[in-house]
C-alpha positions in Angstrom: 40.2 38.6 22.6 43.1 37.9 20.3 45.7 39.1 21.9 44.9 37.0 25.6 45.4 33.9 22.4 48.1 35.4 21.3 49.7 35.8 25.1 48.3 32.1 25.8 49.0 29.8 22.7 50.1 27.6 20.3 48.5 28.4 17.0 49.9 26.1 14.7 49.2 23.3 18.1 46.0 24.7 17.6 45.4 24.7 14.0 47.2 21.9 13.9 44.4 19.8 15.5 41.5 22.0 14.2 42.2 21.1 11.4 43.0 16.8 12.7 39.1 17.7 13.6 36.6 19.0 11.3 38.8 17.0 8.5 37.8 13.9 10.2 42.3 13.8 9.9 42.4 14.2 6.5 44.1 17.0 7.5 46.7 18.8 10.6 47.2 16.6 13.0 46.4 16.0 16.9 49.0 17.2 19.1 48.5 17.4 22.5 46.5 20.5 24.0 47.3 22.4 27.1 45.7 21.7 29.8 47.3 24.5 31.2 46.7 27.1 28.1 42.9 26.3 28.9 43.0 27.3 32.0 45.3 30.6 31.3 42.1 31.5 28.4 39.0 30.6 30.7 40.3 33.2 33.7 41.5 35.5 31.0 38.0 38.1 31.3 38.9 39.4 28.1 38.9 36.5 26.4 35.9 34.8 28.4 34.0 38.8 27.1 35.0 38.5 23.0 34.0 35.0 23.1 31.1 35.8 24.6 30.2 38.8 22.4 31.3 36.4 19.0 29.3 33.9 20.6 25.8 36.4 20.9 27.1 38.0 17.4 27.1 34.2 15.8 23.3 33.6 17.0 22.7 36.7 15.5 24.3 36.5 12.2 22.6 32.7 12.0 18.9 33.4 12.3 19.8 36.6 9.7 20.7 33.8 7.8 17.6 31.5 8.1 15.4 34.7 7.1 17.5 35.1 3.8 16.8 31.7 3.2 12.9 32.1 4.2 13.2 34.7 1.7 15.7 33.2 -0.8 12.8 29.8 -0.8 9.8 32.4 -1.7 11.7 34.2 -4.2 12.6 30.8 -6.2 8.8 29.8 -5.5 7.4 32.5 -7.1 10.1 32.5 -9.9 9.1 28.4 -10.3 5.2 29.9 -10.6 5.9 32.1 -13.1 7.9 30.2 -14.9 5.1 27.8 -15.1 2.4 30.0 -16.0 4.1 30.2 -19.4 
């Protein structure tokens, strides 16, 4: 996934744009993104496959994190109940 991205996109401009978006303008800048660069990426099968796999894996990871959160909540409840019983 990285090779087509590195070949087609100005990573510094993309990083600045991303920082601007996630910090709501507190960091980075908002350089215009090139439609041509994005189109090149969307037409590259390696990039699309990589992006698809990342999206799939994130679903799996997020699902597992939710399971872990439920387990942690249950453990905290058990600890609280044991402490209350003392």
